[in-house]
N, C-alpha and C positions, 0 to 999 in steps of 0.2 A: 226234588220237589215234591214228589209223592211222599217221602218220609215226613217232609215238614207238615203236609196236609194230614198225615196220619197223627202226628203228635198233637195238632190242633183239635183234631176229631176226638181223641183219646182223652185229652185234658177236659174238653167240654163235657164229654160222656161222664167222667169220673166226678166232675164237680156237681153235675145235675144229680147223680146218684146220691153223693154225699150229702147234699143239701136236703134232698127228698128223705133220706133215711133219719136225718136229725132235727129237721124242722117240720116234717110232716107233709111237705109239699115241694116240690122242685120248680126251677124256673120254667117258663114256657120256651125261652131261647137263651142260648149262651154263646157269646162272641168272645174267641180267644185270639189274642195277640202275642206272639212270642218273638221278641226282639232283644236278644241278650244284651245286657244281664237282666232284663225286665219281662215278666209275663202279665199281662193285663186280661182279666176276665170280666167282661161285662155282662150283666144278668138283667133279663127282662121278665116281666110276670112273675115276680117272685114275691108271694105274700101268703103265709100259712093261714088255715082257718080260724085257728085261735087268735093269730095276730089281727085278723080282721074284726074280730069281737072287741079286743082290747082298743084298737084304733077308733071303733064307734063310741067307745067310752072315753076317748080323749087320753089314752094311755100310751101316748107316743114314746115318752121316755122309758117306759117299762119294756117296750118292744126293742128299742135300741139296746137297753142295758142287757137284755137276754141274748141279742144276737151277738153283741160284743163278747159275753162270756163264753158263748158257744163257740164262736170263732177263735178265742183264745185256746180252748180246748182242742180244736180241730186242726190247729197250726201244724202240729207235729204229724199228723196223718197227712196232711197236704203235701208237706215236705218230702214224706217217704214216698209217696205215690207219684209224684213229679220226677223224682229220681228213677223210679221203676218204670216210668212210661219213656222217658227220653233222656236218662242220664242228667236231668236237670238239677244241679245242686243249688238248693235253694236256702238262704240263710235267714230271710224275714218274709213275713206275711202280713200284709195290710189289708182293710177292707172298710167300706162306708156304703150306707144305704140311703136311698131316696124313697121313703115310705109313701109319699104322695103318688109317685109315678110307677111304684112297685119295680124299681130298679135297683141295682146294685153293683158296686165293682170291687173285685179282689185283685190286689197286686202283690205279685211274688218277685223278690229281689234275689237275684243269685249271688253266690259268695264270690264269684270272680266279676268285679265291677269293671266296666269299660268306661273311659272318659267321654264326657259330653261331645268333645270335638270328633269322636268317631262316628257320631250319628249324623245321617243324611240330613240336611236342612235346606228348605226352599230359599233360594237365593234372593226372592223377592220379599221375602218376610224379614223385618228388622228385628233379629233377636236382642239387641241391646235395648231396644225400645221396651219389648215384653218384660226383660228383666227389671226394667226400672218401674214398670207398672205393678210387677209382683212385689218387688221391695217396698213400694210405697203403701200398697195394701197391707203388708206384713207390718210396716212401720206404725200404721194406724191401730192394728190389733194388738201389737206387742212392742216389737221393736224391728230395726232392719236386720235381715239375716246376715250372718258372717260370710255365708256363700250361698249363691243362687244358680242352680244348673238346669238347663232346660233339655228334654229328650223328646224328639219327634218319634212316636212309636209307629203310627200309621197316618193316613191321610186325614185322620179326624180325631186323632188322640195326642194331646200335648201333656207330657208328664213334667211336673215341676218339683225338683228336689231342693229344699232349703235345710241349711244347717246353722246351729247357734241362733236359735229363734227364741228360746224361752227367757223371760225377765225373771227377777229374784222372787216375786210373788209366785209365780208358776212353779219355779223349782221348789219353793216351801211347800205347795200344795202336792207335788209329785212325792216329795219326801215324806209327806205326812199321809200318804196312800189315798189321796183324793184324785186318782188318775182318771177313773170313770167319769166323776162329776166335772173335771176340767175339761176332758173330751167332749162331753155333751154340751158344754157351753161354748167352746171354741168353734165347734163346726159351723153352726149357723151364723156366727159373727164373721169368720173368715170367708165362708162362701158369700156372704152378703157384699163384703168388701171387694171381693175379687171381682164380682159381677158389676161393680160401680166403676171399674178401671176402664180404659180405652183398649183392652186386649181384643175385644171383638173389632174394632175399627182397624186396628194394626193387622190383624189376621184376615180382615175382610170376610169373615165367617162368623154366623151366630153361634153363641155358646149354648149347647142343649142342657148339658149337666155339669156339674162340679162336685167331685168327690175328695174327701180329705181324710187323712189319718197320720198318726205320728208315732215316732220311737221316743218315749219319754225319758228313757235311760240315756240315749246317746244324743238327745237334743236335736232331733232331725224330723222333718215333715214332708210328706209326700202329697201333691195335689195332681189329681187327673183331671184335665179339662177335656170334656168331649163335645166336639163340634157338630154341628148339622152339616151334612153332605150338600154341597152345592148342586143345585139342579140344573 
């Protein structure tokens, strides 16, 4: 258990330093969850001084584009250091940001994937109903996923993995190199549609934040639903 806590602390410290060195300011807090094959890193109080200026000028798009570019560059460094910290072999890195609340989420996916049925699931929660709501929201945005898997990372974080989600026009945009433009359009749309579902009712917990990112090469998307802790 102590070793697990050490890994959480070291990952949080490393990410804070990495972001501070590359963005000019680190987050005020970092919450790390290691639940193989996933590592979720929730950031709070993360907004650089230059980004504040850009946001005051309504340059949200420029801030998001810059963060995406930097995270693409930092992905290899993150993979290397996660291996050094805890022999965590990571194959993919995803990230999303909420500029209004100064929060963000980094998701690392390990090379050795575990099936969804290996994850603990609250017996009172109807998993099939959540899947149905996710699939319906996806259908409205693009199409019904070929597969949808749910992973309960901790008591407040639900990870949704969808595969086979892109329609033909999206595939053409991807092939044409318009990945960043597609990402910036999809995020608010998919977030809004997910928040319009009955997931909160099914989980009996309010949704605090939703983070999304995709692998446009393998036709896969991840959604992290962060719930408010019941009082």
